[in-house]
C-alpha positions in Angstrom: 66.8 -22.0 25.8 70.4 -20.8 27.6 71.7 -24.3 26.5 70.7 -23.9 22.9 72.2 -20.3 22.9 75.4 -21.5 24.4 75.8 -24.2 21.7 75.3 -21.5 19.0 77.9 -19.3 20.6 80.4 -22.1 21.0 80.0 -22.6 17.2 82.2 -19.2 16.8 85.0 -20.7 18.6 88.0 -20.9 16.2 86.6 -18.6 13.7 88.4 -15.9 12.4 88.0 -12.3 13.0 90.6 -10.9 11.0 93.1 -12.3 8.6 96.5 -10.5 7.4 95.2 -7.3 8.4 98.0 -4.6 7.8 98.7 -2.1 10.7 97.8 1.2 9.9 101.1 2.8 11.0 104.7 1.5 10.6 106.4 1.2 14.0 107.7 4.7 14.6 109.7 6.8 16.9 106.9 9.4 17.5 104.4 6.8 18.9 107.2 5.3 20.8 108.3 8.5 22.5 104.6 9.6 23.3 104.2 6.1 25.0 107.4 6.3 26.9 106.6 10.0 28.1 103.0 9.0 29.1 104.2 5.9 30.9 107.5 7.5 32.4 109.6 4.9 30.9 113.1 6.2 30.4 114.5 2.8 29.4 117.6 3.7 26.7 116.4 0.8 24.8 113.5 2.8 23.5 115.5 5.7 21.9 118.5 6.0 19.7 119.7 4.6 16.5 119.1 1.1 17.7 115.6 1.7 19.4 113.0 -1.1 19.9 109.4 -0.5 20.7 108.4 -1.1 24.2 106.8 -4.7 24.3 103.7 -3.4 25.9 102.9 -1.6 23.0 102.1 -4.6 21.0 98.5 -4.0 20.6 99.1 -0.2 19.7 100.2 -1.3 16.4 97.0 -3.2 15.6 94.7 -0.6 16.5 92.6 0.9 13.9 91.5 4.2 15.3 87.9 5.6 15.1 87.8 4.6 11.4 88.6 1.0 12.4 89.8 -1.8 10.2 87.7 -2.6 7.0 89.1 -5.8 6.3 88.1 -7.7 9.4 85.8 -10.8 9.2 82.1 -10.7 10.2 82.4 -13.5 12.6 82.9 -11.4 15.7 80.2 -9.0 14.7 77.8 -12.0 14.2 78.8 -13.4 17.8 78.2 -9.7 19.3 74.7 -9.6 17.6 73.7 -13.0 18.8 74.6 -11.9 22.3 72.7 -8.8 21.8 69.7 -10.4 20.8 69.7 -12.7 23.9 69.8 -9.4 26.3 73.6 -9.3 26.8 74.0 -5.8 25.4 76.6 -4.3 27.8 80.2 -5.0 27.6 83.3 -4.7 30.2 86.8 -5.4 29.4 88.0 -7.9 31.9 91.9 -8.7 31.1 94.4 -9.1 28.8 97.5 -11.2 28.3 100.5 -10.5 26.0 103.3 -12.8 25.1 106.2 -11.4 23.5 108.4 -13.3 21.1 110.6 -10.5 19.5 111.1 -6.9 19.6 109.5 -4.8 17.1 111.9 -1.9 15.5 111.0 1.5 14.0 110.3 1.1 10.1 108.7 -2.4 10.6 105.3 -2.7 9.4 103.1 -5.3 11.1 100.4 -7.6 10.2 98.0 -9.5 12.4 95.3 -12.2 12.5 92.7 -12.3 15.0 90.7 -15.5 16.1 87.7 -16.0 18.5 89.6 -18.4 20.7 86.8 -19.3 23.4 83.3 -18.4 24.8 82.7 -19.3 28.2 79.9 -21.1 29.7 77.1 -18.8 31.0 78.2 -16.8 34.1 76.6 -14.8 36.8 78.5 -11.9 38.1 77.8 -8.8 40.4 77.3 -6.8 37.1 74.9 -9.2 35.4 74.8 -12.7 33.6 76.6 -13.1 30.4 79.7 -14.9 28.6 83.3 -14.3 28.8 84.5 -14.0 25.0 88.4 -14.3 24.4 90.0 -13.0 21.2 93.5 -13.9 20.4 95.5 -11.8 18.1 98.8 -12.9 16.4 101.0 -10.0 15.5 103.8 -10.6 12.9 106.6 -8.3 11.6 108.2 -9.3 8.1 106.1 -12.7 8.2 107.7 -13.5 11.7 105.5 -13.9 14.9 106.5 -11.1 17.1 103.7 -11.7 19.8 100.4 -12.7 21.0 97.6 -10.5 22.4 94.6 -12.2 24.3 91.7 -9.8 24.9 88.8 -10.9 27.1 85.3 -9.0 27.7 82.2 -9.9 29.4 79.1 -9.4 27.2 76.4 -9.5 29.6 72.7 -8.6 30.4 72.8 -5.7 33.4 71.5 -7.2 36.6 67.9 -6.3 37.3 68.5 -5.3 41.0 69.7 -1.8 41.2 72.0 -0.3 44.0 70.7 2.3 46.5 73.2 4.7 44.6 71.3 3.8 41.3 67.9 4.2 42.6 68.9 7.6 44.4 70.3 8.9 40.9 67.2 7.8 39.1 65.2 9.9 41.7 67.5 12.7 41.6 68.5 12.4 45.4 72.1 12.4 46.4 73.2 9.0 48.0 75.8 7.8 50.2 77.8 4.8 50.2 75.7 1.5 50.7 75.5 0.1 54.1 78.0 -2.6 54.6 79.5 -2.2 51.0 83.1 -2.9 50.9 85.7 -0.8 49.0 87.3 -3.0 46.2 90.4 -5.1 47.4 93.9 -4.4 46.0 95.5 -6.9 43.9 98.3 -8.6 46.0 100.8 -10.9 44.3 104.5 -11.7 44.7 105.4 -8.3 43.1 103.2 -6.1 45.4 103.0 -8.0 48.5 105.8 -6.0 50.1 104.1 -2.8 49.6 100.9 -4.0 51.5 102.9 -5.5 54.1 104.5 -2.2 54.7 101.1 -0.3 54.6 99.8 -2.8 57.4 102.7 -1.7 59.5 102.2 2.0 58.7 105.1 2.1 56.6 104.9 3.7 52.7 107.7 1.7 51.1 109.2 2.9 47.8 111.3 0.3 45.7 115.1 1.2 45.0 116.8 -0.4 42.3 119.9 -2.5 43.7 121.9 -1.4 40.7 121.4 2.2 39.7 119.7 3.1 42.8 116.6 4.6 40.8 113.2 4.9 43.0 110.3 3.4 41.5 106.6 3.5 42.0 104.2 1.5 41.6 106.3 -1.7 42.5 107.4 -3.6 39.6 109.8 -6.7 39.4 112.5 -5.1 37.4 114.0 -1.5 37.3 112.7 0.7 34.1 115.8 2.7 34.0 118.5 0.0 33.8 116.6 -3.4 33.8 118.1 -4.8 36.8 115.8 -7.3 38.7 117.8 -6.5 42.2 116.0 -4.1 44.5 115.6 -3.1 48.3 113.1 -0.3 49.7 113.0 3.0 51.3 110.5 4.5 53.5 108.7 7.6 52.5 109.1 10.4 54.9 105.3 11.2 54.3 105.6 14.9 52.9 104.0 15.2 49.4 102.4 17.5 47.1 99.5 17.3 44.9 100.8 16.9 41.3 97.4 16.5 39.6 93.8 15.8 40.5 90.2 15.1 39.8 87.0 15.3 41.7 84.9 12.3 41.1 81.2 13.1 40.9 79.9 10.1 38.8 79.0 7.4 38.5 78.3 6.4 41.8 79.8 3.2 43.3 78.9 1.2 46.5 81.1 2.2 49.5 82.0 5.3 47.8 80.4 8.8 48.8 80.8 11.3 45.8 82.1 14.0 45.5 85.8 13.1 46.3 89.3 14.1 45.1 91.5 11.5 43.6 95.0 12.7 43.2 98.4 12.2 41.7 100.6 13.1 44.6 104.4 13.5 44.1 106.2 12.6 47.1 109.3 14.4 48.5 111.3 11.4 47.3 110.4 12.3 43.9 108.1 9.4 42.9 104.1 9.7 42.4 101.1 7.6 43.4 97.4 7.8 43.3 95.4 8.3 46.3 92.7 10.3 48.1 93.2 13.9 49.6 91.5 14.3 52.8 90.9 17.1 55.5 89.6 19.5 53.0 86.7 19.8 50.8 87.2 18.2 47.5 86.5 21.7 45.5 89.3 23.3 47.4 92.0 20.9 46.3 94.7 22.5 44.4 97.9 21.6 42.2 100.8 22.3 44.3 98.9 21.7 47.5 101.1 20.4 50.2 99.7 17.1 51.9 100.8 14.5 54.4 100.6 10.8 54.6 98.2 9.2 57.0 96.9 5.5 57.1 93.1 4.9 56.9 91.4 2.0 58.1 88.7 1.6 55.5 87.3 -1.9 57.2 88.5 -4.6 59.3 90.6 -6.1 56.7 91.7 -3.1 54.7 94.1 -0.2 55.4 94.8 2.4 52.7 97.5 5.0 52.5 95.8 8.4 52.0 97.1 12.0 52.0 95.6 14.9 54.4 95.8 18.4 53.2 98.2 20.8 55.3 99.1 24.4 55.5 97.4 27.8 55.6 94.9 27.3 52.9 93.0 24.6 54.8 90.8 26.5 57.3 90.3 25.2 60.9 86.9 23.3 61.3 86.4 23.1 57.6 84.4 19.9 56.7 86.8 17.2 55.7 84.8 15.6 53.0 84.7 11.8 52.7 87.7 10.0 54.2 89.6 7.6 52.1 87.4 7.1 49.0 89.8 4.8 47.3 
């Protein structure tokens, strides 16, 4: 049965999902400004009379909003319906890959074509069993290829076995972390390895541009202010304040014990990072609260930077709440 299904799914490879669809908005300064403000990207190339759009906005110009695009083909919907009928009713986005061939400029209107590039063999993951579907979108400006966007999802049938947290939620009981469940591992590559080496040595290292001396976080291969690839590091002193925060209640995950506070903290050096606030009940975390860097041993292989609340607003002996939930 699964072999027959896979053969039918493979028939959709190479079929068009959209042809010569026109972007709903021209490349424009307002969207570029909003993007740069949200991302904290101060690159001067994205402002002024000769501005270009940030390359990573490539997909933004193809989006149809809540109303969608009426001129897409039906192949992708047919593929999704086939997977739904086989019980693969859940979807999770897994990754995207972009290639930039030329910059987009304000005033240009893009068109794009999309194709179902591949459907994987049947895969079993922790979420469940299903198929990875990859779609490739070619974005053009004035008929010239400007970039390519590949987007991959997992369309799967949810695993039958429920976690302890899921069983507890179904019964109305609170649940702690699953025994022996490990927290997610950080992605460590050539761009981030130095940061995690610093954490292992109980140092929170911030990148500093070798040209303009701008500090940046998270770690990146080049400076967002001047574009220089040269950099060194400075060690954070450890003092910070809560810039913004959320309290996580749902959904429950293995190795996490809600509720807990996830905060965007602003270091004294001026950069911001996401971590946990510990040492104070999560319902007492406040914007502007002073916090201090600590390093938490999450398990035998993982150590994490977290921030402990300090100051008069922390009562002696107050319950600390979950430690280092991230």
